[in-house]
N, C-alpha and C positions, 0 to 999 in steps of 0.2 A: 696441197699439203701432204696427202697420202703418197703421191709420187716421190716427193723429196724425202719423206720419212722412210719410205721403203728402201731407197738407195743407201741412206745412212745406216739403217739397221742391218742391212745385208753386209755392208762393209765390216761391221762389228761382229756379225754372226758367221761370216765366212770361215769354214774350218781351216783353210790354208792360212788366213790372216791370224786366227787364234793360235795356230801352231807356231807361226813366225813370232808373234808377240811373246809367247811363252819362252821361245828359244832365246830371244834378245833379253828378256827379263832375267832368265836363269843365268845367262852369261854375265850380265851386269852385276848380279848378286854375288858372283864369285869374287869380285874385287871389294866386297864390303864385309862387315861383321856378320852378315847373314849368308856366309859362304855355304854352310850346310843346307840352308834352304834352296840356294841356287843349284847345288848338286842334285837335290831331290827333284827340283823342277826340270832340270835337264834330263834326268833319268826318266821322268814321266813323258817328256817329249820324245825320247828315243823309243820308249815302249809304244806310244801311240803311233809313231811313224812306222814301226814294224807291223803293228796290227793293220794299219791302213794299207801297207804294201802287200800283206798276205790275205787278209779277210776281205772278200769282195762285197762289203756291206752296201756300198753305193749301188752296185749292180743289182743286188737283191731289192733295194728300195725302188730303183727305177723300173725294174722288171715288174714289180707289183702294180705300179701306175700304168705301165704299158699294157698290162693284161686287163685293166679295169674295163675298157671298151674293146670288144672283139674286132679283129680285122674284118674288113668288108671284102668278101670274096666275089660277091655278085651285087653290084649297086642296084638301087631300086629301078624299076622299069620307067618310072616317071620322076624327073627332077626339075623343079622350077628354078632353082638357083644354087649357086656354089659360092661359098665365102671362104677365103683362104687367109689365115692369120700370118702376119709377117714374122720375120726373124731369120730369114735365110740370106739376106744381103747386109753387109756392114756399110752404112752410108758414109761414115767418117773415112774408112779405109778406101772406099770407092772414090771419094773426092780426092784423096791424096794420090791415088794411082791413076785416076782418069778413066777408070773402067769399073763395071760392077764387080765387087769382091764378094763372091758367093761362098757361104759357109757350109757347115755339115747338114743343114736342114733343107738342102736343095730339092729333096724329094717332094716337098710341098709344091714347088713350081712344076715339076714333072707331072704330079697328080692333077694339078689345075689344068695343064695343057691337055692331058689325056681325057679328063672329064669334060672339058669344054668341047672337044671333038665328039665325044660320045653323046653329049646332049647339046646339039647345036642351037636349040631355042632357049636354053637355060640362061638366066641372068648370072653375071660373074662379078664378084666383089673381091678386091684385094685390100686388106687392111694392114697398114704399116706406116707409122709416123716416125718419130724419133724417141728412143728410150735413153738418150744421153743427156746428162746434166750440163755438160760443158759445150755440147754442139747441138742444141735443139733445132737449129736450122737445117741440119742434114737429115733428110727424111728418106725412108725406104721406098715408099710407093712409086715415086717418079722413076726409080731405076728399074722397075719390073716390066714396064711396057716393052722396051726393046728386047728383053730376054724372052718374053712371050711371043713376040714377033718372030724371033729366030726358031721358036718351037712350033710355028704355024698357026698361032692364035692372033687374030686381029686385035691390037690394043684398044681400038675404038669401041670394042664390044665390052670392055671391062670398066667397071666403076672403081676408081682408085680412092681409097680413104687414107689421108695422110696426116690426120690430126691426132691420132691415138698415140699414147705413150706407154700403155700397158695393156694387159689382157682385158681388164674391165672396160677400158675405153675402146678396145677393138670391138667388143660386143655392142656397146652403146652407140658409137658413131656409125658402125656398119648398119645397124638396124635403122638409124635415122636416114642413112643414104639409100638403102635398098628398099625400104618400105614394104617388107614382106606381108603378104595377106594371109588371113586365116585359112588353114587347109592346104597351104603350099608346102612342098617338100624341099627343104634346103639342106645341102650337105655342108658340113663344117670340116675343113681340112687343116690339120696341124699335126705336130709331132705327137706320137702315141703317149709319151710320158706327160705331155702338157695337156692332153685331151680332157682329163677330169676337171681341171680348173677352168679351161676354156668353155666347156659345155655348161658348167655351173654359172659362169658369167652370162652366157647367152640366155640360159633359162631365166636368170634373174631379171633380165630386161624384157622378158616375155616373148622370147624367140626359141621355140622348141626345135632345134636343129638336129640333124642326123649325123652322128659322129663318123668321120672317115679318117681314121688314124693312119699316119705314115711315119717315116723316119725312125724305124725301130733301131734300138742300139743294144738290146740284150737278146740272148738266144733262149730265154725261158728256162725250161727244165734241163736243157743240155748245157747250161753254163757250168763251168768247172767249179768245184767247191772251194778252191783256193786260187790265189794268184801270186805272182812274184814281181810286182811292178808298182812302185810307189807313185809315180806320176799318174798312171792310169787310175790307181785306187783313189788318189786325192781328187782327180778330175771328176770321176763318177760320183764320189761322195759330195763334192761341192754342188754338182748339178742336182743331186737328190735332195740335199738339205735345202737348197734354194727353192725347189718346187714344193716340198712339204711345208716350209715356212710360208710360201705363197698361198697354199691351200688354207692354212690356218688363219692368216691375217685377212685374206679375202673373205673368209667365212665370218669372223668376228666383226668385220667392218660392214657386213651386209652386201658384199659384192658378188657372192655366189649363193646359190640356194641351198647348199649343203656343205658339210665339212669335207666329205669325199664323194662328190657326185659320181653317179654310175648310170648304167643303162636304165631305161624306163623312166 
């Protein structure tokens, strides 16, 4: 139920969808006796669009999440296992094109290959099922083995978890598969902005992982104070709102151990 509800609520809360709905509603009102209301609504849409295009609010919000866990310059001397959260390959697009369709989170895969070579005795887990309502049969994990092979990692060494549909299930099902022991050191690899929610989920299932954030998308303090790109502004705002809503609803539903998980 949580999985289905999250998809529906996100459709309604998506800033892009809200702006489009307001645009359509304002246009329709122009042809009715509420014409003045339609004009006002369209004016609000125009103002919001300009603000989104100029003010990098989404970048600031994502940057805060990316800085929540520090980057790992020197990994621990001893690592017993590495678990990588999926989200770097589109299963539906891969099926349609007949080859793995890799997205912007590909650094997760590169980090997994590099860490696997650095720690040849470490256990490896890749967690990625299907997050699609319409194509639940298209899973991500089966597509990763050949890609790892091309990067010099034996797929037979990896435990593939393909039942998870969201971050909470990534943690639950990966723990069930890996069976980590007390005192072991496990690295968690995922995008930096997603790390707080992911760590919170893993802690919630009793797995104290070490954060290994990758896929940074903001430049921190060197980010420009303004931007002039509506598409970029809306894209980053959508990603930020999605993640903050995820943090909130995961927390109130008991799927993370804190509203904004952090180091320690």
